[in-house]
LUMSE-345300 format. One line per 4 residues: number of its first residue (from 1); their letters; for each residue x negated, y negated, z negated of N, C-alpha, C. Coordinates in steps of 0.02 Angstrom, whole numbers, plus 50000, padded with zeros to 5 digits. Layout:
BEGIN
NUM) a) X/Y/Z/X/Y/Z/X/Y/Z | ...
! end
This chain:
BEGIN
1) msli) 49957/50060/50000/50000/50000/50000/49956/49938/50000 | 49971/49891/50046/49932/49830/50051/49966/49774/50012 | 49926/49735/49976/49951/49680/49937/49928/49614/49969 | 49973/49564/49969/49957/49499/49996/49951/49450/49938
5) lspa) 49891/49421/49929/49880/49372/49876/49888/49303/49904 | 49930/49263/49872/49941/49195/49894/49923/49147/49838 | 49897/49088/49854/49876/49041/49803/49936/49009/49767 | 49925/48985/49707/49976/48949/49670/49991/48882/49704
9) phvr) 50050/48853/49694/50103/48876/49650/50145/48931/49682 | 50170/48977/49643/50211/49031/49669/50284/49010/49664 | 50312/48987/49718/50381/48962/49718/50428/49018/49736 | 50476/49029/49694/50526/49081/49707/50588/49049/49739
13) tknt) 50608/49075/49796/50666/49049/49831/50698/49104/49873 | 50762/49095/49885/50799/49143/49926/50788/49131/50000 | 50761/49072/50016/50750/49055/50087/50691/49094/50115 | 50703/49133/50166/50652/49169/50203/50653/49144/50275
17) tqrl) 50602/49162/50313/50601/49144/50383/50663/49170/50419 | 50681/49232/50405/50740/49262/50436/50803/49224/50419 | 50811/49205/50356/50871/49170/50334/50875/49100/50366 | 50819/49065/50368/50818/48998/50398/50833/49000/50473
21) mlnv) 50801/49048/50507/50813/49055/50578/50885/49075/50594 | 50913/49117/50552/50982/49138/50561/51029/49078/50551 | 51013/49035/50504/51053/48974/50495/51052/48930/50557 | 50993/48925/50589/50988/48886/50650/51030/48918/50706
25) visl) 51027/48984/50711/51067/49019/50762/51142/49006/50751 | 51164/49011/50689/51235/48999/50673/51255/48928/50690 | 51210/48880/50675/51226/48810/50689/51229/48795/50764 | 51195/48836/50803/51195/48827/50876/51255/48858/50911
29) lpca) 51292/48899/50875/51349/48934/50906/51402/48886/50933 | 51420/48831/50898/51467/48784/50928/51443/48754/50994 | 51379/48738/50998/51351/48711/51060/51355/48762/51116 | 51338/48825/51100/51341/48879/51150/51413/48890/51172
33) aagi) 51460/48890/51125/51530/48901/51142/51557/48845/51185 | 51538/48783/51169/51561/48726/51209/51532/48728/51279 | 51467/48747/51284/51436/48753/51350/51469/48806/51393 | 51484/48863/51364/51518/48916/51402/51589/48896/51421
37) yyfg) 51622/48860/51375/51690/48836/51390/51691/48789/51450 | 51644/48742/51452/51643/48693/51505/51613/48719/51570 | 51562/48761/51565/51525/48781/51626/51535/48854/51645 | 51570/48892/51603/51590/48959/51621/51536/49011/51620
41) lraa) 51543/49061/51663/51500/49120/51664/51427/49101/51678 | 51416/49050/51718/51347/49031/51734/51308/49011/51672 | 51341/48975/51628/51308/48955/51565/51295/49015/51521 | 51343/49062/51518/51334/49122/51478/51275/49163/51503
45) ivla) 51267/49167/51568/51212/49206/51597/51145/49173/51580 | 51141/49107/51586/51079/49071/51570/51060/49083/51497 | 51108/49077/51451/51094/49087/51380/51072/49158/51366 | 51107/49207/51395/51090/49277/51384/51021/49294/51410
49) vsvv) 51005/49271/51470/50940/49285/51500/50884/49252/51459 | 50896/49192/51436/50845/49156/51397/50831/49191/51331 | 50883/49210/51295/50874/49243/51230/50841/49312/51238 | 50867/49352/51284/50840/49419/51294/50767/49415/51317
53) savl) 50751/49369/51362/50683/49362/51387/50635/49341/51331 | 50657/49295/51288/50615/49273/51233/50600/49329/51184 | 50651/49366/51166/50642/49422/51119/50598/49476/51151 | 50610/49491/51215/50570/49541/51250/50497/49520/51256
57) aelv) 50486/49456/51270/50417/49431/51276/50380/49438/51210 | 50414/49422/51155/50381/49428/51089/50368/49501/51072 | 50415/49544/51087/50407/49616/51073/50349/49645/51112 | 50346/49631/51176/50293/49658/51218/50225/49631/51196
61) wqkl) 50221/49566/51182/50157/49537/51161/50132/49569/51096 | 50176/49575/51047/50156/49602/50983/50137/49676/50988 | 50170/49712/51033/50151/49782/51044/50082/49787/51076 | 50071/49747/51129/50008/49749/51165/49950/49724/51121
65) ahqt) 49964/49675/51078/49911/49647/51035/49904/49686/50970 | 49941/49741/50963/49938/49783/50903/49954/49743/50840 | 50003/49699/50846/50025/49659/50789/50088/49690/50759 | 50104/49669/50699/50167/49690/50668/50225/49660/50707
69) vrin) 50272/49701/50728/50329/49677/50766/50376/49639/50719 | 50388/49576/50736/50428/49533/50692/50487/49501/50728 | 50514/49536/50776/50570/49506/50813/50633/49502/50770 | 50633/49536/50713/50692/49533/50669/50693/49470/50627
73) dfsa) 50644/49425/50635/50646/49362/50598/50687/49308/50633 | 50712/49324/50693/50757/49280/50732/50722/49218/50760 | 50656/49212/50752/50623/49153/50779/50623/49153/50855 | 50614/49212/50885/50617/49216/50958/50688/49203/50983
77) vvtg) 50738/49225/50946/50807/49212/50965/50821/49137/50965 | 50795/49103/50914/50804/49030/50910/50771/48995/50969 | 50710/49016/50985/50674/48985/51042/50712/48997/51107 | 50735/49059/51119/50772/49074/51179/50837/49036/51183
81) lllg) 50872/49031/51127/50936/48996/51126/50927/48921/51138 | 50876/48892/51106/50863/48821/51116/50844/48806/51188 | 50802/48849/51217/50782/48839/51286/50842/48843/51333 | 50884/48894/51323/50943/48902/51366/50990/48843/51359
85) lcit) 50998/48816/51300/51045/48761/51289/51021/48695/51318 | 50955/48688/51328/50931/48625/51357/50914/48632/51431 | 50943/48683/51463/50935/48693/51535/51003/48685/51569 | 51002/48663/51630/51064/48656/51669/51096/48723/51682
89) psap) 51162/48728/51682/51195/48792/51693/51185/48821/51763 | 51163/48779/51809/51151/48803/51877/51081/48832/51887 | 51041/48836/51834/50973/48861/51840/50973/48935/51860 | 50930/48956/51907/50925/49026/51925/50896/49068/51869
93) wwmv) 50916/49131/51866/50895/49174/51810/50820/49184/51806 | 50787/49187/51864/50715/49199/51864/50677/49140/51834 | 50702/49080/51844/50670/49021/51816/50678/49019/51740 | 50736/49041/51717/50748/49045/51645/50701/49095/51613
97) miga) 50691/49152/51646/50645/49203/51620/50574/49176/51615 | 50552/49142/51667/50484/49113/51665/50478/49064/51607 | 50528/49023/51597/50526/48975/51542/50522/49009/51474 | 50562/49062/51465/50562/49097/51401/50495/49132/51389
101) ffai) 50467/49163/51440/50402/49196/51432/50348/49145/51418 | 50350/49088/51450/50300/49035/51438/50306/49009/51366 | 50367/48998/51343/50377/48972/51275/50349/49020/51223 | 50363/49085/51231/50343/49133/51180/50269/49150/51184
105) ivvk) 50246/49167/51244/50178/49193/51251/50125/49137/51251 | 50136/49086/51293/50085/49034/51300/50087/48984/51242 | 50146/48958/51227/50150/48905/51176/50148/48933/51105 | 50179/48991/51095/50184/49017/51027/50129/49068/51011
109) qlfg) 50128/49124/51047/50084/49179/51028/50010/49165/51040 | 49993/49132/51094/49922/49119/51108/49891/49072/51057 | 49932/49036/51020/49906/48992/50968/49911/49023/50899 | 49929/49087/50897/49929/49122/50833/49996/49146/50808
113) gigd) 50049/49134/50846/50115/49158/50825/50154/49106/50785 | 50206/49129/50753/50251/49084/50717/50213/49046/50663 | 50222/48981/50662/50190/48938/50613/50125/48908/50636 | 50099/48928/50694/50033/48903/50717/50037/48861/50781
117) nfln) 50094/48859/50814/50099/48820/50876/50104/48746/50858 | 50071/48704/50898/50071/48632/50882/50122/48593/50924 | 50154/48627/50972/50207/48597/51012/50270/48640/51006 | 50327/48609/51012/50390/48646/51010/50393/48692/51071
121) palt) 50399/48758/51061/50396/48805/51118/50451/48794/51170 | 50513/48785/51147/50568/48777/51194/50561/48713/51235 | 50543/48658/51202/50535/48594/51238/50476/48595/51285 | 50421/48627/51265/50363/48632/51309/50380/48672/51371
125) arav) 50417/48727/51362/50439/48767/51419/50484/48727/51465 | 50528/48687/51435/50573/48645/51475/50533/48594/51516 | 50482/48565/51485/50440/48516/51520/50403/48549/51578 | 50378/48610/51568/50344/48646/51621/50391/48663/51678
129) llas) 50451/48685/51661/50501/48700/51713/50520/48637/51752 | 50526/48581/51716/50544/48518/51747/50489/48495/51795 | 50426/48506/51776/50371/48487/51820/50363/48534/51879 | 50380/48597/51869/50371/48647/51921/50429/48649/51971
133) wpal) 50490/48643/51947/50549/48646/51990/50596/48588/51972 | 50575/48526/51987/50615/48468/51967/50685/48467/51998 | 50690/48489/52061/50756/48488/52094/50805/48535/52060 | 50782/48595/52043/50825/48644/52010/50843/48623/51939
137) mtth) 50797/48591/51905/50809/48571/51835/50853/48509/51829 | 50857/48469/51882/50897/48408/51879/50960/48412/51921 | 50977/48472/51945/51039/48482/51981/51092/48504/51931 | 51135/48459/51913/51187/48472/51863/51255/48480/51897
141) ctpf) 51300/48512/51862/51367/48522/51890/51419/48498/51841 | 51476/48478/51867/51530/48453/51826/51564/48511/51789 | 51593/48498/51732/51628/48551/51696/51687/48579/51735 | 51700/48643/51725/51757/48679/51753/51751/48693/51828
145) davt) 51742/48641/51870/51741/48654/51943/51672/48667/51971 | 51618/48656/51931/51549/48671/51950/51526/48635/52013 | 51551/48574/52024/51530/48534/52081/51467/48495/52060 | 51418/48494/52104/51356/48459/52089/51369/48385/52077
149) satp) 51340/48359/52022/51352/48289/52004/51294/48263/51963 | 51287/48198/51961/51235/48166/51920/51260/48160/51848 | 51213/48155/51802/51230/48148/51731/51251/48077/51715 | 51285/48066/51658/51304/47998/51639/51246/47950/51631
153) lmtg) 51186/47976/51615/51128/47933/51609/51110/47901/51676 | 51126/47935/51730/51110/47910/51796/51166/47867/51824 | 51229/47885/51809/51286/47850/51838/51317/47799/51791 | 51315/47814/51725/51348/47771/51677/51424/47776/51679
157) east) 51449/47826/51715/51521/47834/51724/51549/47889/51680 | 51559/47873/51617/51589/47919/51570/51614/47881/51510 | 51674/47900/51486/51702/47867/51428/51671/47894/51364 | 51680/47858/51310/51654/47881/51246/51683/47948/51226
161) mqll) 51748/47958/51239/51780/48021/51223/51751/48078/51264 | 51738/48067/51328/51707/48118/51370/51637/48136/51344 | 51599/48087/51324/51532/48099/51298/51535/48138/51232 | 51583/48122/51190/51590/48157/51126/51610/48230/51136
165) lgdv) 51658/48242/51179/51685/48309/51189/51643/48351/51235 | 51602/48319/51278/51559/48358/51322/51586/48369/51391 | 51638/48332/51410/51668/48340/51476/51629/48299/51528 | 51564/48312/51532/51519/48276/51577/51466/48324/51603
169) pgai) 51435/48309/51660/51380/48351/51684/51320/48345/51638 | 51281/48398/51634/51221/48397/51593/51198/48466/51575 | 51151/48470/51529/51126/48535/51505/51180/48570/51465 | 51173/48635/51457/51226/48676/51427/51244/48654/51357
173) getc) 51195/48642/51315/51208/48628/51245/51204/48555/51226 | 51188/48511/51273/51177/48441/51257/51238/48397/51268 | 51289/48422/51301/51344/48379/51321/51395/48367/51265 | 51414/48419/51228/51466/48413/51177/51435/48388/51111
177) kvai) 51444/48324/51098/51414/48295/51038/51451/48316/50975 | 51515/48332/50980/51552/48356/50922/51522/48422/50898 | 51506/48466/50945/51476/48531/50927/51407/48521/50894 | 51368/48474/50919/51302/48460/50890/51310/48434/50819
181) llgf) 51358/48390/50808/51369/48362/50741/51393/48416/50692 | 51433/48463/50716/51454/48519/50674/51394/48560/50653 | 51350/48573/50700/51289/48610/50684/51244/48571/50636 | 51241/48506/50645/51201/48463/50601/51226/48467/50529
185) vyll) 51292/48463/50521/51321/48467/50454/51306/48535/50422 | 51312/48588/50462/51297/48655/50435/51224/48660/50412 | 51178/48633/50451/51107/48636/50433/51093/48596/50370 | 51128/48540/50361/51119/48501/50300/51149/48537/50239
189) vtqt) 51208/48565/50247/51241/48600/50191/51199/48660/50168 | 51171/48696/50215/51130/48754/50198/51058/48736/50181 | 51043/48670/50182/50976/48644/50165/50922/48675/50211 | 50942/48686/50273/50894/48711/50322/50849/48655/50348
193) irwe) 50878/48595/50356/50840/48537/50376/50856/48479/50329 | 50816/48426/50334/50830/48365/50297/50858/48313/50345 | 50890/48263/50318/50926/48214/50359/50881/48161/50390 | 50821/48151/50363/50781/48093/50383/50765/48092/50458
197) ipvf) 50740/48147/50485/50717/48146/50554/50775/48134/50603 | 50831/48170/50599/50885/48156/50647/50913/48085/50640 | 50923/48062/50578/50954/47997/50568/50909/47941/50591 | 50845/47943/50573/50799/47889/50593/50784/47891/50668
201) tvaa) 50785/47949/50698/50776/47953/50771/50833/47918/50807 | 50894/47935/50788/50952/47904/50820/50957/47830/50804 | 50943/47811/50742/50946/47740/50723/50895/47699/50761 | 50834/47724/50767/50781/47687/50804/50800/47679/50877
205) aall) 50826/47731/50907/50847/47727/50977/50904/47678/50986 | 50952/47679/50940/51009/47634/50945/50988/47561/50937 | 50945/47547/50887/50923/47478/50875/50882/47450/50932 | 50835/47491/50958/50794/47466/51013/50835/47457/51077
209) swal) 50881/47501/51090/50923/47493/51149/50965/47430/51144 | 50990/47416/51083/51028/47353/51073/50982/47292/51085 | 50921/47296/51060/50874/47240/51069/50856/47229/51142 | 50858/47282/51181/50840/47277/51253/50901/47265/51297
213) gldp) 50959/47255/51266/51018/47240/51305/51057/47301/51330 | 51041/47359/51303/51077/47419/51322/51133/47433/51272 | 51178/47476/51291/51233/47495/51247/51208/47549/51198 | 51205/47534/51134/51179/47583/51086/51220/47647/51084
217) lttv) 51286/47642/51088/51328/47701/51085/51316/47747/51144 | 51310/47717/51203/51296/47757/51263/51227/47789/51258 | 51179/47752/51231/51111/47779/51222/51112/47841/51178 | 51149/47839/51124/51150/47894/51076/51189/47954/51103
221) lsgg) 51244/47940/51137/51289/47995/51159/51271/48023/51228 | 51226/47991/51264/51207/48015/51330/51144/48057/51327 | 51139/48105/51372/51079/48145/51377/51069/48190/51316 | 51007/48206/51303/50992/48254/51250/50965/48224/51186
225) llfg) 50978/48159/51174/50950/48126/51115/50976/48159/51051 | 51041/48168/51045/51069/48196/50984/51047/48268/50974 | 51049/48307/51027/51028/48377/51023/50954/48382/51003 | 50912/48341/51035/50841/48342/51020/50826/48319/50949
229) avym) 50863/48268/50925/50852/48242/50858/50869/48294/50804 | 50923/48333/50816/50946/48381/50766/50906/48445/50768 | 50892/48471/50828/50865/48539/50835/50792/48542/50854 | 50768/48495/50893/50699/48499/50917/50650/48459/50873
233) atdy) 50669/48399/50856/50625/48356/50816/50616/48383/50745 | 50663/48422/50720/50660/48447/50651/50624/48514/50645 | 50594/48537/50698/50556/48600/50696/50504/48597/50640 | 50505/48647/50597/50461/48647/50538/50387/48641/50557
237) vtsp) 50368/48678/50608/50297/48685/50625/50269/48622/50657 | 50308/48589/50699/50282/48535/50740/50301/48466/50715 | 50334/48462/50657/50350/48397/50627/50309/48387/50564 | 50300/48325/50542/50259/48312/50483/50289/48341/50419
241) lnrw) 50248/48347/50368/50270/48374/50303/50292/48319/50256 | 50256/48263/50255/50271/48208/50210/50333/48170/50233 | 50375/48150/50185/50437/48115/50202/50425/48051/50240 | 50377/48010/50218/50363/47947/50253/50334/47960/50322
245) aqiv) 50294/48011/50328/50269/48030/50394/50325/48053/50439 | 50374/48088/50411/50432/48109/50450/50472/48050/50476 | 50478/47998/50434/50515/47939/50455/50480/47903/50513 | 50414/47895/50507/50376/47863/50561/50379/47906/50624
249) yaig) 50374/47970/50615/50380/48019/50671/50447/48011/50706 | 50501/48007/50667/50568/48001/50696/50577/47935/50732 | 50553/47881/50702/50559/47816/50734/50520/47815/50800 | 50461/47847/50800/50422/47851/50861/50460/47887/50917
253) igvi) 50495/47941/50900/50534/47977/50950/50588/47932/50979 | 50626/47899/50935/50680/47856/50958/50655/47800/51003 | 50599/47769/50984/50571/47714/51023/50547/47738/51091 | 50512/47794/51093/50486/47819/51157/50543/47839/51204
257) vvii) 50595/47868/51177/50653/47886/51219/50681/47825/51254 | 50692/47772/51217/50722/47712/51247/50674/47679/51297 | 50610/47678/51281/50561/47649/51328/50560/47687/51393 | 50561/47754/51390/50561/47794/51451/50625/47781/51491
261) rkfg) 50681/47779/51456/50745/47769/51491/50750/47699/51522 | 50723/47650/51487/50729/47580/51510/50679/47563/51564 | 50616/47585/51556/50563/47562/51601/50535/47618/51645 | 50550/47679/51630/50523/47734/51670/50568/47752/51729
265) aype) 50539/47792/51774/50577/47814/51832/50622/47873/51816 | 50608/47906/51760/50646/47965/51739/50702/47944/51692 | 50765/47961/51706/50821/47936/51665/50823/47964/51594 | 50793/48021/51582/50794/48052/51516/50723/48056/51488
269) gvty) 50715/48045/51423/50648/48045/51396/50640/48084/51331 | 50691/48121/51311/50690/48155/51247/50635/48208/51243 | 50629/48247/51296/50579/48301/51296/50509/48274/51285 | 50490/48224/51323/50422/48198/51319/50411/48158/51255
273) aill) 50463/48124/51231/50457/48087/51168/50441/48133/51110 | 50478/48188/51105/50467/48235/51050/50399/48269/51056 | 50380/48288/51116/50315/48321/51126/50257/48274/51108 | 50263/48211/51127/50211/48163/51110/50205/48154/51034
277) mnia) 50262/48152/51001/50260/48145/50928/50240/48210/50894 | 50252/48267/50926/50225/48331/50900/50149/48327/50895 | 50118/48298/50947/50046/48291/50948/50022/48243/50893 | 50062/48193/50879/50043/48143/50829/50058/48165/50758
281) apll) 50098/48218/50749/50119/48239/50682/50061/48254/50635 | 50009/48292/50655/49953/48304/50608/49918/48240/50587 | 49913/48192/50633/49881/48128/50615/49924/48091/50564 | 49989/48092/50572/50033/48059/50525/50028/48090/50455
285) drvm) 50024/48156/50453/50015/48189/50388/49948/48172/50356 | 49898/48161/50398/49831/48145/50372/49829/48073/50346 | 49862/48028/50382/49862/47958/50363/49908/47947/50302 | 49963/47983/50301/50012/47975/50246/50021/48042/50210
289) pqki) 49970/48066/50174/49974/48131/50142/50023/48129/50084 | 50056/48186/50072/50101/48190/50015/50062/48206/49951 | 50092/48192/49895/50060/48201/49830/50046/48275/49819 | 49985/48290/49798/49965/48359/49785/50000/48384/49722
293) ygcr) 50027/48444/49727/50064/48473/49671/50020/48480/49610 | 50043/48453/49553/50007/48461/49490/49958/48405/49476 | 49948/48359/49523/49899/48305/49513/49934/48243/49486 | 49901/48208/49441/49927/48146/49414/49878/48089/49429
297) kark) 49908/48031/49438/49866/47973/49448/49831/47955/49382 | 49770/47934/49390/49732/47915/49330/49763/47854/49298 | 49774/47858/49232/49803/47802/49196/49751/47749/49182 | 49772/47687/49188/49727/47632/49173/49718/47626/49097
301) eak) 49658/47617/49077/49645/47612/49006/49676/47548/48978 | 49707/47556/48921/49739/47498/48890/49686/47449/48866 | 49700/47386/48875/49652/47335/48853/49657/47327/48777
! end
């Protein structure tokens, strides 16, 4: 029998990797259900292919590398589900498979597996797919009738109610904001994530868009800002540990999103904003380190 020795403090908690990942999966179910409702069988196929490919990629890698098989921790399921939800429902199955394999093998496993990747696997895979097949990744279809159409970020033709309910073209899991908010509440209630990163990301984007003459409500409800703020930016591994570092990290994401949307040629900027701040996260933790457990500040001697 092998024993694992870990340094103090020994914190006892019911939260395990499996439990936390399962909470994320449950919170994503409303987004998946809304995507399948609006986009039909095509969305269901994309999600199924993405999840199965991610789990299969992790299983094969761990078998070939003679590692302990850990697909039952649901981390690969989360990666596959996140990737599928941020892809257009018209994406071909083979492209989804490539994205899932890239996320698991290249971004996650080659850097040491769960807990060692410095970029969000699902978002990095999405960025690679977008760079490799831009036409396929930006071809969106309208809900129900599956007619090719531009997203509200490009046309600006969508009511607030349509943006909230998801009756607009876009990625499978990014359109229905009500479903995202339901998942956000579940993650907060189960203490899976903290509120700072999503709230400050959205607030920063809204304030800067208002300052630049854009509609803050449209900025928040259009594209993948809300989905990215709740599910991608809060990734344990690629976000800072310190609360103040998390706030700066979140504000940076919101600011970069608006700058890309306002001044860039690309109408959406959530993917690149989060990835850029993923890279900056270790620096933020270094500049703003949290208090070391058990240490006290030296008291000034009384005069």
